[in-house]
C-alpha positions, 0 to 999 in steps of 0.5 A: 527494355523488354515489355516483360522487363518493363512490366516487372520494374513497374510492379516492383516500383508499386510493391516496394514502398508498401514493403517499406511501410509494413511495421515489423512484428517487434515493433514497440508501439504494437507491443506496449502495454496499454493503461486499460491492460487489466480491463481489456483482458478481463484481469482483476488484481487481487489484494492478498497480503496487506502489511501492517507497519510504518511507511518506509523512509523513502516512500512517498504515501497517501492516507485515506481520507474516509473516516470509514478506513481507519479504526481506533482499537486495541492491539497486541504487539510482540516486539520480538517477533515484530507482529501485531494482533487484533484482539476481541473486545471480549478480551480487552479486560483480561489483557489490559496490561498487555494492549496498546491503544492505536489507530490503524490508518489505510495508507498507500505509497507510489507503488500502489502497496496498500498497508495499515499504518498503526499510530499509538493514541494518546494516553487517557490523561492526554499524554503523547510522545513526539515520535506518535504525535508527529506520525499523527500529524503526518498521517493527516497531512498524508490525507491531502498531500503525498508526504514521506517521514524520516526519523530524526533521532536528535529531534526525537520525532519524525520529520516530514517532507512534502512532494515537490512534484505534481503528483496524480491522486492515488488509485485506491484499490476496490476493497472495503475496510472489513477486507482490509482488516481481514487480509491484514490480520489473517491468522493474527485475530485473538479471540480466546485466551488460548491463542499461541500468541497468549501462550507465548507471552505467558511463557507456556510455549 
């Protein structure tokens, strides 16, 4: 073998392994998002929509333990529209027959969707139907464990199922309860008797 061929072979022998060790630009490990992607890119997820609803029957949920993240208040429900409205306390005497006393719990599911869970409170006489009594019990359990609820029509109450896995604690968004209420009831806070929702209730529109 000539000296020229020998030198070429030696160069190839040295460069070959280096080429084989070079990662492809499509290597999944290089393209995978890191756990702190939002922090690394300077992006912060904003909470712009917060539903007011009971948990979906297939959702495992948690309820915020801090009492500052719940509210006992008067709610106006328009059942045909499936809408709930917060009402200014100044109007409570005028709307006493239309309002329902409820507690709003701050809750979150495994998909990190934040929502307010409204549950009817017992009457002044302490009476409470089984549906709402079982929902309140479930909300209390959800402060410490991941649970899901399912309506049992024969039982006339909610059944509660606790997660059997070792699920991590919920990641609550960095948002205070005032902002949660503001976001959840955006456009649905009644401050005067001429509010469109009240006019619909009176049959004026």
